[in-house]
C-alpha positions as CSV (number, residue, x, y, z in Angstrom):
1,M,-16.2,16.7,-47.3
2,S,-18.6,14.6,-45.2
3,E,-17.9,11.1,-44.0
4,T,-20.4,9.9,-46.7
5,E,-18.6,11.8,-49.3
6,A,-15.2,10.4,-48.1
7,K,-16.6,6.8,-48.4
8,A,-18.0,7.5,-51.8
9,Q,-14.6,8.5,-53.1
10,G,-13.0,5.4,-51.6
11,Q,-11.4,7.2,-48.7
12,K,-11.8,5.3,-45.4
13,P,-12.0,7.7,-42.4
14,K,-9.2,7.3,-39.9
15,I,-9.7,7.0,-36.2
16,S,-8.3,10.0,-34.3
17,K,-5.3,8.9,-32.2
18,L,-6.0,11.8,-29.8
19,A,-9.5,10.5,-29.2
20,I,-8.1,7.1,-28.3
21,A,-5.5,8.7,-26.1
22,S,-8.2,10.7,-24.3
23,L,-10.1,7.5,-23.5
24,V,-6.9,5.7,-22.3
25,F,-5.9,8.5,-20.0
26,G,-9.5,8.9,-18.8
27,L,-9.5,5.2,-17.7
28,L,-6.0,5.4,-16.1
29,G,-7.3,7.3,-13.0
30,P,-10.0,4.9,-11.9
31,L,-7.9,1.8,-12.8
32,S,-4.9,3.2,-10.8
33,Y,-7.2,3.7,-7.9
34,L,-8.2,0.1,-8.0
35,A,-4.6,-1.0,-8.3
36,I,-3.5,1.1,-5.3
37,K,-6.3,-0.5,-3.2
38,I,-4.9,-3.9,-4.0
39,I,-1.3,-2.8,-3.5
40,S,-2.0,-1.2,-0.1
41,S,-3.6,-4.4,1.2
42,R,-0.8,-6.8,0.2
43,S,2.7,-6.3,1.6
44,D,4.3,-8.8,-0.9
45,I,3.2,-6.4,-3.7
46,Y,3.8,-3.0,-2.3
47,L,7.4,-3.9,-1.1
48,M,8.2,-5.3,-4.5
49,S,8.5,-2.3,-6.8
50,S,8.6,1.4,-5.7
51,W,8.8,2.7,-9.3
52,L,5.6,0.8,-10.2
53,G,3.9,2.4,-7.2
54,A,5.1,5.8,-8.3
55,I,3.6,5.4,-11.8
56,G,0.3,4.3,-10.3
57,L,0.2,7.3,-7.9
58,F,1.0,9.7,-10.7
59,S,-1.8,8.2,-12.9
60,L,-4.2,8.3,-10.0
61,G,-3.8,12.0,-9.5
62,F,-2.9,13.5,-12.9
63,A,-4.0,11.2,-15.8
64,W,-7.3,13.2,-16.1
65,I,-5.3,16.3,-17.4
66,P,-4.3,14.7,-20.7
67,G,-7.6,13.0,-20.8
68,L,-9.4,16.3,-20.9
69,L,-6.9,18.0,-23.2
70,F,-6.7,15.2,-25.8
71,G,-10.5,14.8,-25.8
72,A,-11.2,18.5,-26.4
73,A,-8.4,18.6,-29.1
74,S,-9.6,15.5,-30.9
75,I,-13.3,16.7,-31.1
76,G,-12.1,20.0,-32.7
77,L,-9.8,18.1,-35.1
78,I,-12.6,15.7,-36.1
79,K,-14.9,18.6,-36.8
80,H,-12.3,20.4,-38.8
81,R,-11.4,17.3,-41.0
82,R,-15.1,17.0,-42.0
83,G,-15.5,13.2,-42.2
84,R,-11.9,12.3,-42.9
85,L,-11.4,11.6,-39.2
86,T,-13.6,9.6,-36.8
87,G,-13.5,8.7,-33.1
88,K,-15.8,11.2,-31.6
89,K,-17.3,8.6,-29.3
90,Y,-13.9,7.7,-27.9
91,A,-13.2,11.4,-27.3
92,N,-16.6,12.0,-25.6
93,T,-16.1,9.0,-23.4
94,G,-12.6,10.0,-22.4
95,L,-13.9,13.5,-21.6
96,L,-16.8,12.1,-19.6
97,I,-14.6,9.8,-17.5
98,S,-12.0,12.4,-16.9
99,T,-14.6,14.9,-15.8
100,V,-16.3,12.5,-13.4
101,W,-12.8,11.5,-12.1
102,V,-12.0,15.2,-11.4
103,I,-15.2,15.6,-9.5
104,F,-14.5,12.4,-7.6
105,I,-11.0,13.6,-6.6
106,F,-11.8,17.1,-5.5
107,G,-15.4,16.7,-4.5
108,C,-15.6,13.3,-2.7
109,F,-12.2,13.0,-1.2
110,G,-11.7,16.6,-0.2
111,R,-8.0,15.9,-0.7
112,D,-6.1,14.3,-3.6
113,P,-6.7,10.5,-3.3
114,A,-3.2,9.9,-4.6
115,E,-1.9,11.8,-1.6
116,K,-4.1,9.9,0.9
117,A,-3.1,6.5,-0.6
118,R,0.6,7.5,-0.6
119,I,0.4,8.5,3.1
120,R,-1.3,5.3,4.1
121,L,1.1,3.2,2.1
122,A,4.1,5.0,3.5
123,K,2.9,4.6,7.1
124,R,2.3,0.9,6.6
125,I,5.7,0.4,5.1
126,R,7.3,2.4,7.9
127,C,5.6,0.2,10.4
128,A,6.9,-2.9,8.7
129,T,10.3,-1.4,8.6
130,N,10.2,-0.8,12.4
131,L,9.3,-4.4,13.1
132,H,12.1,-5.6,10.7
133,G,14.6,-3.5,12.7
134,L,13.3,-4.8,16.0
135,G,13.6,-8.3,14.6
136,I,17.3,-7.7,13.8
137,A,17.9,-6.4,17.3
138,L,16.2,-9.5,18.8
139,Q,18.3,-11.8,16.6
140,I,21.5,-10.1,17.6
141,Y,20.5,-10.1,21.3
142,A,19.7,-13.9,21.1
143,D,23.1,-14.6,19.5
144,D,24.9,-12.9,22.4
145,Y,22.7,-14.4,25.2
146,D,22.9,-18.2,24.7
147,D,20.1,-18.2,22.1
148,Q,17.5,-16.6,24.3
149,Y,15.3,-13.6,23.7
150,P,15.1,-10.9,26.4
151,A,12.6,-11.6,29.3
152,A,9.2,-10.9,27.8
153,E,8.1,-8.6,30.6
154,K,10.9,-6.2,29.9
155,W,11.8,-6.8,26.2
156,C,11.6,-3.1,25.2
157,D,13.9,-2.0,28.1
158,A,16.3,-4.8,27.3
159,L,16.6,-3.8,23.6
160,I,17.1,-0.2,24.5
161,E,19.7,-0.9,27.1
162,Y,21.5,-3.6,24.9
163,G,21.4,-1.9,21.5
164,D,23.5,0.9,20.3
165,S,21.2,4.0,20.3
166,Q,22.2,4.6,16.7
167,Y,20.4,1.3,15.6
168,V,17.8,0.7,18.4
169,S,16.0,3.9,19.3
170,E,12.6,4.5,20.7
171,K,11.4,5.5,17.2
172,L,11.5,1.9,16.2
173,F,8.8,1.1,18.7
174,V,6.3,3.6,17.3
175,C,3.8,2.9,14.5
176,R,3.1,6.2,12.8
177,S,-0.4,5.0,11.9
178,A,-1.3,4.5,15.6
179,G,-2.4,7.0,18.2
180,E,-0.5,7.9,21.3
181,G,1.8,5.5,23.0
182,R,5.5,4.8,23.5
183,C,5.4,1.5,21.8
184,H,2.7,-0.1,19.5
185,Y,4.1,-3.6,19.4
186,A,3.8,-6.6,21.8
187,M,5.9,-9.7,22.2
188,N,4.6,-13.3,22.2
189,P,6.2,-15.0,25.2
190,N,5.5,-18.5,24.1
191,L,8.7,-19.1,22.0
192,S,12.4,-19.0,21.7
193,P,14.8,-18.5,18.7
194,R,14.7,-22.3,18.2
195,S,10.9,-22.4,18.0
196,H,8.9,-22.9,14.8
197,P,9.8,-20.1,12.2
198,R,6.1,-19.3,11.6
199,L,5.4,-18.5,15.2
200,V,4.4,-14.9,15.8
201,L,7.2,-13.0,17.6
202,L,6.1,-9.4,17.6
203,F,2.8,-7.9,16.5
204,E,0.9,-4.6,16.5
205,T,-1.1,-3.6,19.6
206,K,-2.3,-0.4,21.3
207,G,0.1,2.0,22.9
208,G,2.1,0.8,25.9
209,W,5.6,-0.4,26.9
210,N,7.0,-3.9,27.4
211,Q,3.6,-5.3,26.3
212,V,3.3,-9.1,26.3
213,G,0.5,-11.3,25.1
214,G,-1.2,-13.0,22.2
215,P,-4.2,-12.5,19.9
216,E,-6.3,-11.0,22.7
217,I,-4.3,-7.7,22.5
218,L,-3.6,-7.7,18.8
219,T,-5.1,-4.7,17.0
220,T,-5.9,-3.8,13.4
221,E,-7.0,-0.3,14.3
222,N,-3.6,1.1,13.4
223,H,-4.3,0.4,9.7
224,K,-8.1,1.2,9.5
225,G,-9.1,-2.4,10.3
226,K,-7.4,-3.8,7.2
227,G,-4.9,-5.9,9.1
228,C,-1.6,-5.5,10.9
229,N,2.1,-6.1,10.5
230,V,3.6,-9.2,12.1
231,L,7.2,-10.2,12.8
232,F,7.6,-13.9,12.6
233,N,10.2,-16.1,14.4
234,D,12.3,-16.3,11.2
235,Y,12.5,-12.5,11.4
236,H,10.5,-11.7,8.3
237,V,7.6,-9.3,8.4
238,E,4.2,-9.6,6.7
239,F,1.1,-7.4,6.6
240,V,-1.6,-10.0,7.6
241,K,-5.1,-9.1,6.5
242,T,-7.8,-9.1,9.1
243,E,-9.5,-12.2,7.6
244,R,-6.3,-14.2,7.8
245,L,-5.4,-13.4,11.5
246,G,-7.0,-16.6,12.6
247,E,-4.3,-18.5,10.7
248,L,-1.5,-17.1,12.8
249,K,0.5,-19.6,14.9
250,W,1.0,-18.4,18.5
251,E,2.1,-21.4,20.7
252,V,4.7,-24.1,20.5
253,E,3.1,-27.4,19.8
254,E,3.9,-30.7,21.5
255,G,7.1,-32.1,20.1
256,E,8.5,-28.8,19.0
257,K,11.3,-26.9,20.8
């Protein structure tokens, strides 16, 4: 029975659910890629929900599989039903998008983009976690030393000597996204624990040890030029995008402590 015959007998053809599913799964890969790009550039999002990120990464790398399977199955089913089932355009579109996405993954990337995104995200989170740990160490140090941070020119040595090696190890000083170097963070010497909470305390820089300075030695190279992690004087960490680095507060203003 053709679609025309089905209509003549008052039977309205149904849209194949498999065809719609093929289109949905076909779109999941590209949409997940865009979502991961947004997530990886905003620390307030990627630190919010690990399960949401896991779903996105799974869709990014594997949604094309049901997209292809459902598309092929729905085309065969539509042909077999002879006009009682429609949705061939949905199925063809789902198959096309899924096929292009497979080529994009294995041809353009050379490696699963989900894996690359996951690695970048993990390294950025690890870097932020390091700064958070160093911030706790600085806070405890200041509590024990009359509300003073260690001398800026030897802040790394001071934290290593003062802290229990179980909590303050040299691993905290290394950003896994950076190149060689014993420490990839520098200290802003222009503040104390009583200074403005939005002042920069620690920030990312190139490899060294006991590094001290300001925006002149800050680097975004550790994260592909997208920005850098910053520890503020209230001990919270943010990933600050490159275009927002000019908004950072570095020096105590007149009238402030």
